[in-house]
N, C-alpha and C positions, 0 to 999 in steps of 0.2 A: 558657983562660978567654973570650978574645975570641970563639974559634970557636964556644963554647957561647951567647955572646950573639946571633952571627949567626944561629944556628939557632932561637933563641927569639924572633927579632923577629917581630912582629905582620904579618900580610900586609896591613894597610891602611895600613902604614907603608913598604912597599916602593914603588918607583916605579910598578911596574905596578898595584898596589892603588889607589894615589892616582888613576893616571889612569881606573881604574873608576869611582872615587866620584865624580870630577868628571862622566864622563857620566851617572851615576845621582843627580845633585845633589838632586833634590827627595826622593828615598828616603834619601841619605845624610844630609841635614839632619835629616829625619824620624827617623832611627836615632839621631843624636847628642842630638836633644831628649830622645828617649823614654829614654835611658840616664841622663839627668840626674837628680840627686836632688831633683827639683822637685814641686809639687802637681800630681796627675794632671789636674785641670780646666785648669791653666795650659798644660802640655803638649800637651793636646788642642787647645787654642786657637792655640798657637804652630804646630804641625803644620797645622792647617786653613788658618792664614794663608799659610804655605809653599806649600800646594798651590794655594790661591786665586790667589796671585801667579804660579806657575807656569803654571796653565791660562790665566790672563789673558794672558800673554805668547805662548803657542802659539796661541791664537785670534786675536791682534792680528796675529801674523806671517802667519797663514792669510789674515786678512781683507785685509791690505796686498797679498799677491801677488794675491788675487783681484780687488781694486779695480784694480791695475795691468794686469791681464790685461783687464779690462772696458773701461779707458781705451784700451788699445793698439787692442781690437777695433773701438771706436766710431771711432777715429781712422782706420783703415783703411778703415771704411765710408764715412766722409765724403770720404776722398781718392777713393774708387772712384765715388761718385755726382758728386764734382767733374768728374773725368777724363771720365765719360761725358756730362755736360752740355756739355763743351767739345767733344766729337767731333762730327763731320757727321752730319746726320740720314739716315736711309735709309728709302725708301718702297718696300714691297713691292707691285707691281703684280699684281692677279689673274691677268692673262694674261702669257705669257712675254714679258720685257723685259729690257732691260740696265739695272740700277740703278746710278747714280752718286751722288756726294756732292751737297751744296747742294740738297736738296729736288727733284732733278730726275730723271726717268724718261725715258731714250731707248728708244723702240719699235725692235725689230731689223728690219732691212731684210730683205724676203722673198728667201729663197735658193732658187732653183729648182735641184734635183737633177737631173743630166742622165737621160735614160732608160737603161736598161741596153741596151748594144749586142747585137742578136740575132746569135748566131753564124751564120756563113756556113757550110753543109754543102756540101762538095764532093762531087759526083756526075758520072756520066756515063752516056749510053745507049750499051751496048756492042754491040749487035746487035739485029736485027728478024728474025722469022720467023712463018710461018703454021702452026699447028697443023692437023693432019689430022683431028684429032677433032671440033673444032667450027667449024674454019674461021676462027677468031678471028686477028688479026694481034697478035703478043706482042713486046714489047720487053723487053730485058733492062736493068734499072736496076742500076748499081754504086754501092753506098754504103761509107763507112768501116766497119772493123771495130768501132772503138770508139763508134759512133753510140748515143745514148740513145734510149729510146722515145720522149721528147718531141720530141726532135729529127727523130727519123723520121717521127712523125706530121705535123709541120709540113711536112716535105718532101714527102710523098705527097699531102697536101692541095693544096700549092701545084703540083705537077706535074699532078694531077687537074683543077684548074681551068684550067691552059693547055692540057691536052691531054685533054677530058673523055670521049672515045670510046675511048681506047686500054686495051689490057690490058698489065700490067706484071709480069714476074717479078722479085723483087728479090734480088740477092746481094750478100756483102761480100768476093768473090774471083772471079776469072775464069780460074783454072787450068784448070778442065775444064769450063768454059763451052760450048766448041763440041761436046764430046760429049753435054752435056745437051741443046743445041738440035738436035742429029742425032736423039737419041732422041725428043723431043717432036714433031719433024715425022715421025716413023715411025709415029705413032699408038699409041705404046707397044709396039712389036714386041719380043717378048721375046727375039727374035735379035739386037737391036741394044743394044750394050753402054749400060748406065745407071751413071753415077757415083753409087753409093748414098751412099758413104762422104762424098764432096765435097758432095753435096747435103744431107745430114743436119748437117755442120758450116758451111756456107756460104749455105744458102737461108734469106734473112731473112723473107720474105712475099710477098704478091702484090695487085696492084689488079685487082679482078675483078668481075663482076656475080654478085649472090650472091641466091639466092631466100629471101625473109624473110616473115614473116606479113603485112607490108605490101606484099609483091610483090617484083619485081626491084629492088635497089638496090645501087649501087657501095659497095663497102667495101674497106678494106685487113684482110687477115686473114693469120695467122701461127700455125704450129704451134710455133715455136720458143720456148723457155722463157723467153728474154729479153723477146719480143715478144709472148707468147701471148695471143690474143684477136681480137676482129672489131670494126672501128671503121668507122662510118659516114663517108662523104666527102660525101654530098650533104646 
């Protein structure tokens, strides 16, 4: 008998049913009022009052939260303005300057950057000979193998200024220089050994008088890919 009573127990009388009804209080109250054997007009009025009270409480809660947020936001703005007004002023100068506190601007002292040091290129005059072809006196100028085009041009201009009437053959190696000089002195005699491979690998260029549209001019010329071209020295 007791078991059948438990089975027939209404859901809204169980603990979980009561919890649901509390969460849905306006709906629960409206349902209870509607089930009463009252006049229909009275039930409508009471249900209306329940919902008015419920909605008033909801809007009141939201209003209080919004008001609290706005007050906190305003307080934060006031605090930020107060801290800014108490901090030292900074003046931005239109020209480069060091900016400090207390309304002062300190102009930077001029800094003179040291001029870049020009690299000294090591070189030597290895030998001198007279060519039978044109009877010019030639000098063998030996430069480093890793010399750059800019360094080489600076060097040949310097040497030409110091020795403006001399002809130069320029190499970056002296291994077969004596054989090259012997061949040059022989007026290109085919029976004299010419170190062709060495010349192709190590002949950098020459300082020579060349015929141009403007007449004879001193130039540095090279057919080596690294320095290819003709450059006026006067």
